[in-house]
FIDREN-933502 format. One line per field, with one value per residue (C-alpha): x, z, y. Coordinates in Angstrom, 1 decimal. Each point is the difference from the previous one (the first is absolute). Example, Ala and Ser with C-alpha at 12.3 -4.5 7.8 and 13.67 -1.06 7.14 Angstrom:
BEGIN
X: [12.3:1.4]
Z: [7.8:-0.7]
Y: [-4.5:3.4]
//
This chain:
BEGIN
X: [13.5:-3.5:-0.8:-3.0:0.4:0.4:-0.2:-2.8:-2.9:-2.4:1.5:0.0:-3.6:-0.9:1.8:-1.3:-3.8:0.9:2.0:-1.9:2.3:-2.0:0.9:-1.2:1.3:0.7:-2.1:3.0:3.3:1.5:0.0:-1.9:-0.9:0.1:-1.7:0.1:-2.4:0.1:-2.9:1.4:2.8:1.2:1.9:3.1:0.1:0.3:3.2:0.8:1.5:-1.1:0.9:-3.0:1.2:-1.3:1.6:3.3:-0.8:-0.4:-3.2:0.3:1.4:-1.7:0.5:-2.8:-0.7:1.5:-3.9:-3.1:-2.2:-3.2:-0.7:0.4:3.5:1.1:3.2:0.9:-0.7:3.6:-0.1:2.0:0.4:-1.5:3.2:1.6:-3.1:0.3:3.2:-0.8:-0.6:-2.0:-2.4:-0.6:-0.7:1.8:0.3:3.3:2.0:2.9:3.1:0.7:-3.3:-0.5:-1.1:-3.7:-1.1:-3.8:-1.6:-2.7:-3.7:-2.1:0.7:-2.3:0.2:-0.1:3.9:0.3:-2.6:1.9:3.5:-1.9:-2.6:-0.1:-0.6:0.5:-4.0:-0.1:3.4:-2.0:-3.2:1.4:3.4:-1.4:-3.4:-1.2:-3.4:1.5:3.6:1.1:-0.5:3.2:2.6:2.8:-1.9:-0.1:4.3:0.6:-2.6:1.4:3.9:-1.2:-1.9:2.9:2.0:-2.3:-1.9:1.4:-2.3:1.3:-2.9:-0.3:3.5:-0.2:-2.9:1.6:3.1:-2.5:-1.7:2.4:1.5:-3.2:-0.1:3.8:-1.4:-3.0:2.6:1.7:3.3:2.4:-0.9:1.3:2.1:2.7:-2.7:-2.0:3.2:1.0:-3.8:0.1:3.3:-1.4:-2.9:1.8:2.6:-2.5:-2.1:3.1:-0.7:-3.6:-0.9:2.3:-2.1:-2.9:1.1:1.4:-3.7:-1.4:2.2:-0.6:-4.1:-2.2:-2.9:1.1:-2.4:-0.7:1.8:2.9:0.6:-1.5:2.2:3.3:-0.7:-1.2:3.0:2.3:-1.4:0.6:3.1:1.2:-1.6:1.8:3.2:-0.2:-0.4:3.6:1.3:0.6:-0.9:1.3:-2.6:-2.4:0.0:0.5:-3.3:-2.0:1.4:-1.5:-3.6:0.2:0.6:-3.8:-2.1:-1.9:-0.8:-2.5:-2.6:0.7:0.0:-1.4:0.5:3.9:-0.7:1.3:3.2:0.7:-0.2:2.3:2.4:0.4:0.4:2.1:2.2:0.3:1.3:2.3:1.6:0.2:2.1:2.6:-0.2:-1.6:-2.5:-1.2:-0.6:-1.8:-2.0:-1.3:-1.2:-1.6:-1.8:-1.2:-1.8:-1.4:-1.7:-0.9:-3.0:-2.4:0.8:-0.3:-3.7:-1.1:0.8:-2.3:-3.6:-0.7:-3.8:1.8:0.4:1.3:3.3:0.7:-0.6:2.4:2.8:-0.7:0.5:3.6:1.0:-0.6:2.1:2.5:-0.2:0.0:3.6:1.4:-0.8:1.4:2.9:0.6:-0.2:2.4:2.7:-0.2:-1.9:-3.0:0.1:-0.4:-3.4:-1.4:-1.8:1.0:-0.7:0.4:0.0:3.2:-1.0:-1.1:2.6:0.1:-1.5:0.2:-2.8:-2.6:0.8:-1.1:2.8:2.1:3.3:-0.2:-0.3:2.9:2.3:-1.2:1.2:3.2:0.2:1.3:2.1:1.4:-3.5:-1.4:3.0:-0.8:-3.6:0.6:1.9:-2.1:-3.1:2.0:1.4:-1.3:-2.3:1.2:-0.9:-3.6:-0.8:-0.8:-2.3]
Z: [-11.4:-0.5:-3.6:0.1:0.8:-3.1:-1.0:-1.9:0.6:0.1:3.1:1.5:-0.5:1.6:3.1:0.1:-0.7:3.1:2.5:2.8:1.9:3.3:2.9:3.0:2.6:3.5:2.4:2.8:-1.7:-2.7:-2.2:-3.2:-0.2:-3.7:-1.4:-3.2:-1.2:-3.2:-1.5:-1.5:-1.1:-3.4:-1.1:-1.6:3.0:2.5:2.2:-0.7:2.5:-0.7:1.9:0.2:0.5:0.6:-1.5:0.9:3.0:0.0:1.5:0.2:-1.3:-1.0:-0.8:-2.4:0.5:-2.2:-1.0:0.3:2.9:1.3:-0.7:1.2:1.0:2.4:0.6:3.6:1.4:0.4:1.1:-0.9:2.5:-1.0:0.0:-3.0:-2.0:0.6:-1.4:-3.0:-3.0:-2.6:0.9:-2.9:0.9:-1.6:0.1:-1.8:-0.3:2.1:-0.2:-3.3:-1.8:-3.1:0.7:0.8:1.4:0.5:1.0:2.7:-0.8:2.4:3.4:3.1:2.8:1.0:0.0:-3.4:-1.5:1.6:-1.8:-3.1:-0.7:-3.5:-1.1:1.5:0.8:2.3:1.6:1.1:0.9:2.2:1.4:0.1:0.2:3.7:-0.1:-2.5:0.8:2.0:3.2:1.3:-0.3:-0.7:-3.1:-0.8:0.3:-2.0:-2.3:-1.0:0.2:-2.9:-2.0:0.1:-1.9:-2.6:-1.3:-1.6:0.5:1.9:2.1:1.3:0.6:2.2:1.7:0.3:2.1:2.1:1.4:1.6:1.2:1.6:1.7:1.1:1.5:2.0:2.2:3.1:-0.8:2.9:-1.1:-4.0:-0.8:-2.3:-2.4:0.5:-0.7:-3.2:-1.5:1.2:-1.4:-3.7:-0.2:0.7:-2.6:-2.6:1.3:-1.0:-4.0:0.3:1.6:-2.4:-2.7:1.0:0.7:-3.3:-1.4:1.9:-1.4:-3.8:0.5:0.2:1.4:1.8:1.2:3.6:0.2:-1.1:2.6:2.5:-0.3:-0.1:2.8:2.2:-0.9:0.5:3.6:0.7:-0.9:1.1:3.9:-0.6:-1.0:3.4:1.6:-1.5:1.3:-4.1:0.1:-2.8:-2.1:2.3:-1.0:-3.5:0.0:2.3:-2.7:-2.7:1.8:1.4:-3.6:-1.2:2.7:-2.9:-1.4:2.8:-1.9:-2.0:2.6:2.9:1.9:0.2:2.3:2.7:-1.4:-2.2:3.3:2.5:-2.9:0.2:3.6:0.2:-2.9:1.4:3.7:-1.8:-2.4:3.5:1.7:-2.9:0.2:-2.9:1.1:-3.1:-1.4:3.3:-0.3:-3.6:0.8:3.7:-1.5:-3.0:2.7:1.7:-3.6:-1.0:2.7:-1.7:-3.6:2.0:1.6:-3.0:-2.1:2.1:0.0:3.8:-0.3:-1.5:3.1:3.9:-0.9:-2.3:3.0:2.5:-3.0:-0.1:3.7:-0.4:-3.5:2.7:3.0:-2.8:-1.3:3.1:0.9:-2.6:1.0:3.1:-1.3:-1.8:3.4:1.5:-2.5:-0.3:-3.9:1.2:-0.8:3.0:0.3:2.5:1.6:1.3:-2.5:2.4:4.1:1.3:1.4:-3.8:-0.7:-2.4:1.1:-2.6:2.0:-1.7:-3.3:-1.7:-0.4:1.3:-0.1:4.0:0.6:-2.1:1.9:3.6:-1.3:-0.5:-4.1:-0.4:2.7:-2.1:-1.0:3.2:1.2:-2.7:0.7:3.6:-0.7:-2.1:2.5:3.0:-2.0:1.5:-2.9:-1.2:0.6:-1.6:-0.6:3.3:3.1]
Y: [-26.2:0.2:-0.6:0.7:3.7:2.0:3.6:-0.6:2.6:-2.3:-1.9:4.1:-0.1:-3.6:1.1:3.6:-1.7:-2.3:2.2:2.7:1.6:1.4:2.5:1.7:2.4:-1.2:1.6:-0.5:0.4:2.3:-2.9:-1.5:-3.5:-1.8:-3.2:-1.8:-2.1:-2.0:-0.7:-3.3:-1.5:0.7:-3.2:2.1:1.3:-3.1:-0.3:3.7:2.8:2.9:3.7:2.4:3.9:3.2:2.3:-1.0:-1.7:-3.8:-0.6:-3.8:-3.1:-2.5:-3.8:-1.1:-3.9:-2.5:-1.3:1.6:-0.2:0.9:3.7:2.8:-0.4:3.2:1.2:2.4:1.9:1.8:3.6:3.0:3.0:3.0:2.3:-2.5:1.1:3.9:-0.3:-1.1:1.6:-2.0:-3.2:-1.7:-3.8:-2.6:-4.1:-1.3:-2.9:-0.9:-2.5:-1.3:0.4:1.5:3.7:0.5:3.3:0.7:3.1:-0.8:1.4:-1.7:2.2:0.0:2.3:3.7:0.2:-1.3:2.0:2.9:-0.6:-0.6:2.6:-0.1:4.0:3.4:0.2:-3.1:1.4:2.9:-1.6:-2.4:1.5:3.8:0.9:-0.6:-0.5:-3.7:-0.5:-3.2:0.2:-1.5:2.8:-2.7:-0.5:3.0:0.5:-2.8:0.4:3.8:-1.4:-2.4:2.7:2.6:-2.6:-1.4:3.4:2.6:3.2:2.6:0.5:-3.6:-0.3:2.7:-1.1:-3.2:1.4:2.4:-2.9:-1.9:3.1:0.6:-3.2:0.3:4.0:-1.7:-2.4:1.1:1.7:-1.6:-2.9:-0.5:-3.0:-0.6:-1.2:2.9:2.4:-1.7:0.3:4.2:0.4:-2.0:2.3:3.1:-0.7:-1.0:3.3:2.2:-0.6:-0.8:3.2:2.0:-1.4:0.8:3.8:-0.2:-1.1:2.8:2.4:-1.2:-0.4:3.3:-1.2:-3.2:-3.3:0.6:-3.3:1.0:2.8:-2.1:-2.8:2.0:2.1:-3.0:-2.5:3.3:0.8:-4.0:-0.3:3.6:-2.1:-2.7:2.1:1.2:-2.9:-0.9:3.4:0.0:4.1:0.9:-2.3:0.8:3.9:-1.1:-1.9:2.6:2.8:-1.6:-0.6:3.3:1.8:-1.4:1.9:2.1:-3.5:-0.9:1.3:-2.6:-2.4:1.0:-3.1:0.7:3.5:-1.7:-1.5:3.1:2.6:-2.6:-0.7:4.2:0.0:-3.0:1.4:3.3:-1.5:-2.1:2.9:2.1:-3.4:0.6:3.9:0.5:3.0:1.5:-3.4:-0.6:3.3:-1.3:-3.1:0.4:3.5:-2.0:-2.5:2.9:1.6:-3.7:0.2:2.2:-1.9:-3.5:1.4:1.3:-3.2:-2.3:-0.3:0.2:-1.5:-3.1:-2.0:0.7:-1.5:3.2:2.5:-2.1:0.1:4.0:-0.2:-2.0:1.7:4.0:-1.7:-0.8:3.5:1.3:-2.0:1.9:3.1:-0.7:-1.2:3.1:1.4:-1.4:0.2:3.8:0.0:2.0:3.5:2.6:1.7:2.1:-2.5:-3.3:-3.0:-2.6:-0.4:-0.9:-3.2:-0.9:-3.0:-3.1:-2.8:-2.5:-2.0:2.6:-1.9:-2.3:-2.4:-2.6:2.4:0.5:-3.5:-0.6:2.3:-1.3:-3.4:1.6:-0.5:2.9:1.7:3.2:0.9:-0.3:2.4:2.3:0.1:1.0:2.2:2.0:-0.6:1.5:3.5:3.0:2.1:3.2:3.6:0.5:-3.6:-1.6:2.0]
//
């Protein structure tokens, strides 16, 4: 027993005032390091055994000395692998009593280091500022991943949750698709499972809103896009079709969210391929034609004098729209005309679209879709289509 430890809030406050947790990401290891500093030893805690937790994970077991020593007292450092933190969904920092002591549970509020800052950002505004904005966000992609996962579980706003799932998905899509390990695949599956309901929620909000905010369009489309690509990485083509279908259905809203233009037209192209792979040619026609017809809308939605990125983005949108047209021709979904609409040598080239789809398929992540795309690309053009 530690008779001095009680559930008295004043004792909690005494510990909270003296207790500091610092952290850092190790540059040469996929791990985080934690160090505890106690500025003084409260008399009531002499000889106590404490446990420090970050969410459900024990960071450190602490045995306090039985009598006062020169301050400050330091404990650690200890290390946690980042795969373990990526698996968590709660990141509150708490120190509590161990053994036969009366209960003591104290939130740790003195936190130091970018990792703990990223895991405990106080507001949606802080999340977008430090995790999402390119010119202000953390430089270490590991912080972006962990900070986004933490924000997903802490904020209720749809746009925050959608962005918070999109960001770790992007970190995965930047990887070598041949080198995913079991922890990557676990995270990928969690993102997509959560994304199914969240993308449906976004689509529902858009359907009920006559004039939605551009951010609602942007994050619904972005999340659907990355979840669709990660679903292909897992060869879950039914889920991929569902995700890309939501994004493809929003092309007319590019006037609200011009930044979504490329995702919208890419979604039409990939959705059309997925539908055609399952034999749904009429549905494929609808998506592919939508992707072709979206290009002038996308071009009209942009201010081409804003910056050079806008023109580059429109070039990529045009290539995606052209790919939709080529797919229509190879699938026999164009109406014959008196003059050719394509050359016999024009074929689908996934390298022409600004998307990781080609790299995913080349890495062998979805043999079924790769075989279907190769089959479609090799089909002959019908009379009145090619010349």
